[in-house]
ZAZATOR-840212 format. One line per field, with one value per residue (C-alpha): z, y, x. Coordinates in steps of 0.25 Angstrom, whole numbers, always signed. Layout:
residues N
z: [Z	...] .
y: [Y	...] .
x: [X	...] .
end
This chain:
residues 210
z: [-13	-20	-30	-33	-34	-43	-51	-52	-55	-67	-72	-70	-79	-89	-92	-90	-93	-95	-89	-95	-106	-109	-122	-133	-136	-128	-127	-123	-108	-107	-113	-102	-91	-97	-97	-82	-78	-85	-76	-63	-67	-68	-56	-48	-54	-51	-37	-33	-41	-33	-46	-45	-55	-47	-44	-58	-62	-51	-56	-70	-65	-57	-70	-80	-70	-66	-73	-77	-64	-52	-41	-48	-51	-36	-32	-42	-36	-22	-26	-35	-21	-13	-23	-23	-8	-8	-21	-24	-38	-32	-21	-7	-13	-26	-18	-8	-19	-27	-12	-11	-24	-23	-9	-16	-27	-18	-9	-21	-27	-12	-15	-1	-3	-10	+1	+12	+6	+2	+16	+23	+13	+15	+29	+29	+20	+29	+16	+19	+9	+11	+6	+11	+5	+0	+3	+17	+22	+35	+32	+45	+37	+34	+51	+53	+68	+73	+72	+60	+48	+34	+32	+45	+40	+28	+35	+43	+32	+28	+42	+43	+31	+35	+27	+31	+32	+19	+11	+18	+15	-1	-1	+5	-2	+11	+18	+28	+40	+38	+37	+51	+57	+53	+60	+72	+72	+69	+82	+91	+86	+87	+100	+92	+95	+84	+68	+71	+82	+74	+62	+72	+78	+64	+60	+73	+70	+57	+62	+73	+63	+52] .
y: [+355	+340	+345	+357	+349	+338	+349	+354	+340	+339	+351	+348	+334	+343	+351	+341	+327	+321	+324	+333	+327	+333	+338	+331	+317	+306	+293	+280	+281	+294	+292	+280	+290	+300	+288	+284	+299	+300	+289	+293	+307	+301	+293	+305	+311	+299	+299	+314	+311	+299	+292	+277	+274	+279	+266	+260	+275	+273	+258	+264	+275	+263	+255	+266	+273	+259	+259	+273	+283	+274	+284	+287	+273	+269	+282	+276	+263	+267	+276	+263	+256	+267	+267	+253	+255	+267	+266	+252	+246	+235	+225	+228	+217	+226	+239	+231	+227	+241	+247	+237	+240	+256	+254	+246	+256	+268	+261	+259	+273	+279	+285	+290	+296	+284	+275	+282	+284	+268	+265	+273	+267	+253	+255	+261	+250	+240	+236	+228	+235	+222	+209	+196	+191	+205	+211	+218	+210	+203	+188	+179	+166	+168	+168	+158	+158	+144	+135	+142	+135	+140	+146	+154	+158	+164	+170	+176	+182	+190	+194	+200	+207	+215	+206	+203	+192	+193	+196	+185	+175	+180	+177	+164	+158	+156	+161	+172	+162	+154	+167	+170	+156	+157	+171	+165	+153	+163	+171	+160	+154	+167	+171	+186	+193	+197	+198	+212	+205	+192	+199	+206	+194	+188	+200	+199	+184	+189	+199	+190	+178	+189] .
x: [-112	-112	-121	-111	-99	-107	-110	-96	-91	-103	-98	-83	-86	-93	-82	-71	-77	-63	-49	-42	-31	-18	-17	-8	-7	-15	-7	-14	-8	-13	-26	-28	-25	-35	-46	-42	-43	-57	-61	-56	-63	-75	-74	-72	-84	-91	-87	-91	-105	-106	-112	-115	-103	-92	-88	-86	-81	-69	-67	-65	-55	-47	-47	-41	-31	-25	-11	-13	-14	-10	-14	-27	-28	-28	-37	-48	-47	-49	-60	-65	-67	-72	-83	-85	-88	-95	-103	-104	-102	-93	-91	-84	-73	-71	-70	-60	-51	-52	-47	-36	-32	-31	-24	-14	-12	-11	-1	+8	+7	+8	-7	-9	-21	-28	-21	-28	-41	-41	-37	-48	-59	-53	-55	-69	-73	-66	-59	-45	-35	-25	-31	-28	-15	-11	+3	+2	-10	-7	-6	-8	-8	+6	+8	-1	-8	-9	-21	-28	-33	-29	-44	-43	-29	-36	-48	-37	-30	-42	-45	-32	-34	-48	-58	-72	-79	-85	-73	-65	-77	-77	-61	-60	-73	-82	-93	-92	-98	-85	-75	-82	-81	-65	-63	-71	-60	-48	-53	-55	-42	-33	-41	-44	-56	-61	-56	-48	-40	-38	-32	-23	-18	-15	-7	+1	+4	+8	+18	+24	+26	+31] .
end
């Protein structure tokens, strides 16, 4: 079945190598739209074929669609993040940045289908969509828990945002062992049993002080 569908796709591309343009005068703005849609067409084709260059195709499509076709740009950005995670061609940090950008754009546009897909993908990849210090992020440092050092408050911000030890270590320029030590101290000082409970406790403290 997959071979049949791929053959049909190949035939379609042979007959229509580019998106079909309207007849008449092609303005610079319309040319940009055509180029962006061509890139989207190429990315979708690469996705259907499982091509190794799928990731670069989605990144280019997202770049060209940005500022031209906002809804499609959000979609292409989400696909770029997905492709980085599935196909490679980038780091986990880049995938997270792409998904967060797609999430923000989809929210602004109320693009529910894109929003649902981004949330599901981020959840499965354990990528928090709200970064530390971003609008909507819980900020326990704004509502301090007594007895914590400044560094422990920073680590707590990241824990609340759902970051892994590796992500926290990279952001704070420390080792994962140091992060683990800070988290252990946070658990001891707050009486939390684990990181999930620690994050919940911090959120409740912030809500109680709001």
